[in-house]
C-alpha positions in Angstrom: 133.4 158.5 149.0 131.5 156.8 152.1 133.5 156.7 155.7 130.9 154.5 157.5 131.3 152.7 160.9 129.1 150.3 162.5 129.0 149.7 166.0 127.8 146.5 167.5 128.0 142.7 165.6 126.0 140.6 167.1 123.3 138.2 166.2 121.1 141.4 164.3 124.8 143.2 163.8 126.6 140.9 162.1 125.2 140.4 158.6 123.4 144.1 158.9 127.3 145.2 158.6 128.2 142.4 156.0 125.6 143.0 153.8 126.4 147.1 154.4 129.9 146.4 154.0 129.4 144.2 150.6 127.3 146.6 148.4 129.0 149.8 149.3 131.6 151.9 146.6 135.2 150.2 146.6 136.4 153.9 147.6 134.8 153.2 150.8 136.2 152.7 153.9 134.5 150.6 157.0 135.3 151.4 160.8 133.8 148.3 163.0 133.5 148.4 167.1 132.3 145.4 169.6 133.0 144.7 172.9 134.4 141.2 171.3 137.6 141.3 170.2 136.4 137.7 168.5 133.7 139.2 166.3 136.0 141.8 165.4 138.5 140.3 163.9 135.4 137.7 162.7 134.1 140.3 160.7 137.1 141.5 159.6 138.2 137.9 157.9 134.7 137.9 156.4 134.5 140.8 155.0 138.2 141.2 154.0 137.3 145.0 151.8 138.1 148.0 153.5 137.8 147.0 157.0 139.1 149.2 160.5 139.2 148.0 163.8 139.0 150.1 166.1 139.2 149.7 170.1 136.7 152.2 170.9 133.4 153.7 170.3 135.3 156.9 169.7 137.9 155.8 167.7 134.6 155.1 164.7 133.9 158.1 165.4 136.8 159.9 164.3 137.1 158.4 161.2 133.6 157.9 159.7 130.9 160.3 159.4 128.2 158.5 158.8 127.6 155.7 161.7 125.5 152.8 162.8 124.8 151.5 166.2 122.9 148.1 166.9 123.0 146.9 170.5 120.9 145.1 172.5 119.6 147.5 175.5 119.4 151.0 176.6 121.9 151.1 178.7 124.6 149.5 176.0 123.2 152.4 173.6 124.0 154.9 176.8 127.1 153.1 177.1 128.1 153.2 173.4 127.0 157.1 172.9 127.8 158.5 176.4 130.6 156.9 178.2 133.1 159.8 179.2 136.7 159.2 177.1 135.3 156.2 175.4 131.7 157.1 173.7 131.1 158.7 170.3 130.3 161.7 171.9 133.7 162.2 173.0 134.6 162.4 169.5 134.0 165.9 167.1 130.7 164.9 165.6 130.1 167.7 163.4 128.1 167.3 160.7 127.9 163.6 161.4 125.0 161.1 160.5 124.3 158.2 163.7 121.8 156.0 163.2 120.8 153.6 165.5 119.4 150.9 165.1 119.0 149.4 168.4 115.2 148.8 169.7 115.2 150.4 173.1 113.3 152.5 175.2 111.6 156.0 173.7 114.1 157.7 176.5 116.9 156.6 176.2 117.1 157.7 172.5 115.6 161.1 173.5 118.4 161.4 175.9 121.2 160.6 173.5 119.7 162.7 170.9 118.9 166.1 173.5 122.1 165.7 174.3 123.8 165.1 170.8 122.0 168.4 169.6 123.4 170.1 172.7 126.9 169.5 172.1 126.5 169.4 168.0 123.6 171.2 166.2 124.9 170.1 162.7 124.8 166.1 163.9 121.6 164.3 162.7 120.5 161.3 164.8 117.9 158.9 163.8 116.0 155.9 165.5 115.4 153.5 162.8 114.9 149.6 164.4 114.3 146.6 162.6 112.4 144.3 162.1 113.2 140.8 160.2 115.0 138.5 162.9 118.1 136.7 162.3 117.4 135.3 159.1 115.7 139.1 157.7 119.4 140.5 158.5 120.7 137.0 156.8 119.3 137.6 153.7 119.2 141.3 153.5 115.0 141.7 153.7 114.8 143.8 156.8 112.1 146.1 157.4 113.0 149.9 158.8 111.4 151.6 160.6 112.7 155.4 160.5 112.3 157.9 163.0 112.3 160.6 161.3 110.3 163.4 159.0 109.7 162.3 155.3 110.8 165.5 153.7 114.5 165.1 156.3 117.3 166.4 153.8 119.1 163.3 154.6 116.5 160.7 153.4 117.7 159.7 150.1 121.1 159.0 151.6 119.2 157.2 154.7 117.0 155.3 152.2 120.2 154.2 149.8 122.0 153.0 152.9 119.2 150.9 154.7 118.3 149.6 151.6 121.6 147.5 151.6 120.1 145.6 154.5 116.7 145.6 154.3 113.8 145.8 151.5 111.6 148.6 153.6 111.7 151.4 154.7 109.3 153.4 156.7 109.5 156.7 157.5 107.3 157.1 161.1 107.0 161.2 160.8 109.6 161.8 163.5 111.8 161.3 166.6 111.3 158.2 168.4 108.3 157.0 166.1 110.1 154.6 164.7 111.0 153.3 168.2 106.9 153.9 169.2 106.4 151.3 165.5 108.6 149.0 166.2 108.0 148.0 170.2 104.1 148.5 168.7 105.1 145.6 166.3 107.0 143.3 168.7 104.5 143.6 171.4 101.7 142.7 168.3 104.0 139.3 167.2 104.9 138.4 170.8 101.5 137.5 170.5 101.4 136.3 167.9 103.4 133.6 168.5 102.3 132.6 171.6 99.0 132.1 170.5 100.7 130.4 167.0 102.5 128.3 169.9 99.3 127.4 172.0 97.1 126.4 169.1 99.3 124.1 167.3 99.5 122.5 170.8 96.0 122.6 171.0 95.5 120.7 168.4 98.6 118.0 168.4 97.0 117.2 171.8 94.5 116.8 170.0 96.0 113.9 167.4 96.4 116.8 164.4 99.7 116.2 162.1 100.8 120.1 162.7 101.8 120.1 159.2 98.8 120.2 158.3 97.3 122.3 160.6 100.4 124.9 159.9 99.5 124.7 156.0 95.7 125.6 157.4 96.9 128.5 158.7 99.1 129.7 156.3 95.6 129.9 153.9 93.0 130.7 156.8 92.1 133.0 159.0 95.0 132.8 161.6 97.5 133.2 158.9 100.9 135.1 160.4 104.5 135.0 159.3 105.4 133.7 162.3 102.9 130.5 161.6 104.7 131.0 158.0 108.3 131.9 158.4 109.0 131.3 162.1 106.7 128.5 163.1 107.2 127.4 167.2 107.0 123.8 166.8 110.6 122.1 165.4 110.3 120.9 161.9 107.5 123.0 160.3 109.5 125.7 158.9 113.0 123.9 158.4 114.9 127.4 158.4 113.4 128.7 161.2 114.9 129.1 164.4 112.4 126.3 166.1 113.6 123.3 163.8 117.3 124.1 165.0 116.9 123.7 168.7 115.7 127.4 168.9 119.3 128.6 168.8 120.1 131.8 166.9 117.2 133.9 165.8 115.8 136.5 168.3 116.3 135.6 171.9 113.4 135.1 174.6 114.9 137.3 176.9 115.0 140.1 174.3 111.7 139.4 173.4 110.9 139.9 177.0 112.9 143.5 177.1 110.9 144.3 173.9 107.6 143.4 175.3 108.1 145.2 178.8 108.9 148.5 177.0 105.9 148.0 174.5 103.6 147.2 178.1 105.4 150.5 179.6 104.3 152.9 176.3 101.5 151.6 176.9 100.8 152.7 180.8 102.3 156.1 180.1 100.0 157.0 176.5 96.9 155.3 178.8 96.5 152.4 176.3 94.6 150.1 177.7 95.8 146.6 177.5 93.9 143.1 177.7 96.5 140.8 177.2 100.0 142.8 178.2 100.6 141.4 181.6 99.9 137.7 180.1 102.5 138.0 177.2 104.4 139.7 179.7 104.5 137.2 182.1 105.2 134.2 179.7 107.9 135.7 178.4 109.6 136.5 181.7 108.4 133.0 182.9 110.8 131.4 179.7 113.2 133.9 180.6 114.2 132.2 183.7 113.7 128.6 182.6 116.9 127.0 181.6 115.3 125.2 179.1 114.1 128.1 177.4 117.1 131.4 178.2 119.1 132.2 175.4 116.8 130.2 172.8 114.6 132.1 170.2 111.5 133.5 171.3 109.4 131.3 169.5 110.6 129.4 172.4 107.4 129.6 174.0 106.0 126.6 172.7 108.8 124.3 174.6 108.3 126.0 177.7 104.4 124.9 176.9 105.5 121.1 176.8 104.9 121.1 173.3 105.4 118.1 171.0 109.4 118.8 170.1 109.6 115.1 168.9 106.2 114.5 166.8 108.1 114.0 163.5 109.6 111.3 164.9 106.7 109.6 166.1 104.9 110.2 162.7 107.8 108.2 161.1 107.6 105.3 162.8 104.4 104.9 162.5 105.4 104.7 158.6 108.1 102.3 158.2 
């Protein structure tokens, strides 16, 4: 019988946990905690399947043998795991499996791992950040980057559980390597989003229909998942946050955080960057713009002054 714990029911965690609980055997139990009581009750009502609401991370640990965590930043991970009396380490964690899906700095992840291995040597801790955004989380189509070796004895179980929430699991080689892969991915996708927004803006200001331009990108060397599924221009991808006033998705502040962590990692390993400083500045400035803050990170198109009402103009011309 699975006794699963899930901590962090935000934009990503909520749909991830929902997909997981829906695919568990009927004999399972599912223990949840989030700082939002309203969110906990909403999840319980939505899932309505052997779900138990907890009042702390410790309570989750006391009732679960496999625990997922999905929170925004390293400070939240430290709080979930290390808060005296209330954190996961306040419970007896012997022989537990802990899987942190948060995208955080490797130093925090390694600190948590060291604390766990010192106090509970039989406990396994994995970094397993995800890619695919809220759309991927909703559709159980995430990519997991797992910080583990391919011969890890828990690998079959890990792949089974992660497979309820995603379509791909990449075993990245060892502790913190999942996070390294994720930061490299977000550095690249963050720059691609800026480049796509800039290129679309150039074409639109020159008089091109953005639908044609996006179609050209999709079959040319500018092709990318960002352009095809998360296009920064409203109206190009109907399901993308850009087409819904940039609501939902991956907040621009979180992209700033991840991009900054990637730049920090590059500096730590002495990897030369040509675009890192400019990209980080773009996301920093957009995060501080009241018209962009708390919006999906592809809001950089708005930050550039792109035409969000272009479709209305084309409709007027065709009357």
